[in-house]
C-alpha positions as CSV (number, residue, x, y, z in Angstrom):
1,N,94.1,-49.2,226.0
2,Q,95.3,-45.7,225.6
3,A,96.9,-45.7,229.6
4,L,99.3,-48.5,228.4
5,L,102.7,-48.0,227.9
6,E,102.4,-50.5,224.7
7,P,98.7,-50.5,223.8
8,M,97.2,-53.3,222.5
9,T,97.4,-53.6,218.8
10,V,93.9,-54.5,216.7
11,E,95.0,-58.2,216.6
12,Q,95.9,-58.7,220.8
13,K,91.9,-56.8,221.0
14,Q,90.4,-59.5,218.6
15,R,92.1,-61.6,220.9
16,F,91.0,-60.6,224.2
17,W,87.3,-59.9,222.5
18,Q,86.8,-64.0,221.8
19,Q,87.2,-64.5,225.5
20,I,85.4,-62.0,226.7
21,I,82.7,-63.3,225.0
22,K,83.2,-66.5,225.6
23,V,83.2,-65.7,229.4
24,G,79.8,-64.3,228.9
25,I,80.0,-60.7,229.3
26,K,76.9,-58.9,227.9
27,E,78.0,-55.1,228.2
28,V,81.7,-54.0,226.8
29,M,83.8,-50.9,226.5
30,V,85.4,-51.5,223.8
31,G,87.3,-48.1,223.3
32,F,88.0,-44.6,222.1
33,P,87.4,-44.6,218.4
34,S,88.1,-40.7,217.8
35,A,91.4,-40.7,219.5
36,S,93.2,-44.0,218.6
37,Q,93.4,-45.8,215.3
38,P,93.5,-49.0,216.2
39,D,90.9,-48.7,218.8
40,Y,88.8,-47.2,215.3
41,D,89.9,-50.0,213.6
42,F,88.9,-52.3,216.1
43,V,85.8,-51.5,216.1
44,R,85.4,-51.0,212.8
45,W,86.0,-54.7,212.5
46,L,83.7,-55.9,215.0
47,I,81.0,-54.2,212.8
48,E,82.0,-55.1,209.6
49,E,83.1,-58.8,210.3
50,D,79.9,-59.5,212.3
51,Q,81.6,-60.2,215.7
52,I,79.1,-58.8,218.2
53,P,76.3,-61.2,219.4
54,D,73.1,-60.0,219.4
55,D,72.9,-60.0,222.7
56,V,75.7,-58.0,223.6
57,T,76.0,-54.1,223.8
58,I,79.8,-52.8,222.5
59,A,80.3,-49.1,224.5
60,V,83.0,-46.4,223.1
61,L,84.1,-43.4,224.8
62,V,84.4,-40.0,223.4
63,Q,85.2,-36.8,224.7
64,C,82.7,-33.6,224.0
65,R,84.6,-32.2,221.2
66,E,82.8,-32.4,218.0
67,H,85.0,-33.6,215.9
68,L,85.5,-36.5,218.1
69,I,82.1,-37.2,218.3
70,E,81.6,-37.3,214.6
71,K,84.3,-39.6,214.2
72,T,83.1,-41.8,216.9
73,F,79.5,-42.1,215.2
74,A,81.6,-42.8,212.1
75,S,83.0,-45.9,213.9
76,L,79.6,-46.9,214.9
77,T,78.2,-47.0,211.6
78,G,76.2,-49.9,211.0
79,V,76.4,-51.5,214.6
80,K,73.1,-52.6,215.7
81,R,73.4,-50.8,219.3
82,A,76.1,-49.1,221.2
83,I,76.4,-46.9,224.2
84,I,78.2,-43.7,224.1
85,H,79.9,-42.6,227.2
86,L,80.4,-38.4,226.6
87,Y,82.7,-36.8,228.9
88,N,83.9,-33.6,229.9
89,S,87.5,-33.1,231.4
90,T,87.3,-31.1,234.3
91,S,91.0,-30.7,235.2
92,T,92.7,-27.5,234.9
93,I,95.8,-28.3,232.6
94,Q,93.0,-30.3,230.3
95,R,90.4,-27.4,230.1
96,E,93.2,-24.9,229.3
97,R,95.1,-26.7,227.1
98,V,93.3,-29.3,225.1
99,F,90.0,-27.8,224.7
100,E,91.5,-23.6,225.5
101,M,88.7,-22.9,227.6
102,D,88.1,-21.2,230.8
103,R,85.6,-23.0,233.4
104,A,82.2,-21.2,232.1
105,G,83.4,-22.5,228.6
106,I,83.4,-26.1,229.5
107,T,80.3,-25.6,231.3
108,D,78.7,-24.2,227.9
109,I,80.0,-27.3,225.6
110,A,78.4,-29.4,228.5
């Protein structure tokens, strides 16, 4: 969603979710709740409105940055089951501008 020029709204994500469930997908990457308010709100809607069938597992994405991990876990409060994909950016630009670290620093937080 973040890569789209016009990211989906929560309402669009909700309609898309209904279709995903209808076709029987059992493991769904639902977003990047620590980096996008619409993704955070969508994850909360899934949980608070009991939209996740018992046989479906949601997954979320988060950078290995403490404050983002904390916000991600907060977004998942009350979920029965979830997969959390943690990643470290390895590009030089991300490493230097976002993390403000050298290669050794990135290795240390991994």
